[in-house]
N, C-alpha and C positions, 0 to 999 in steps of 0.2 A: 819315486822311488819302489821297486817293487822287494819286498821282502824277503822272497825267495833267493834273489839276485846279488845279494850284499855279500860282499867280500871284507872281512873286518881285518884291521889293522893289527899286525906281529911283532910292531917293531919293541925292542925292550926299552928305548928311551926316546921318543918321538922329540924332536927340536920344537915343534910348536903344533896347533890343530887350529883350524876353521870352520865355521859353521855355515851350513848349506838348510833351505829348506824347499819345500814344495807346498801344494794344498793342505796336506793332512797332517804335515811333522815336520819337526827340525831335527840335524844329527850333527856331529862333529866330523871331520875327516882329519887324519894325519896329515902334516905338511910334507912329510918325509916320503911315503907309501901311496899316498893320496886314497887309503882306501877309510873305511866308518872304524870310528872306535866302537868298539862293543859296548853296551848299555848307555849310548849316548842319542838315542833315539825317542823323541818325546813327540808325543802325537797333543794337536793341538787340541783346548777344550771347545768342540765345535756343537751348540746346540741348535734345535731349530728356532729357536728366540733371538738367537744372535744373525740369522741369516734369514 
């Protein structure tokens, strides 16, 4: 996911959320509008020792 192209959810009361991830981070999406929940992006703690 490219951080420059993110559209954030603006729903007042989302009925539910679901999580997605890629190689570097995970985030929550609104089930109603399918947009990213603001402040839900979390980066994996990847150190050279792990890989």
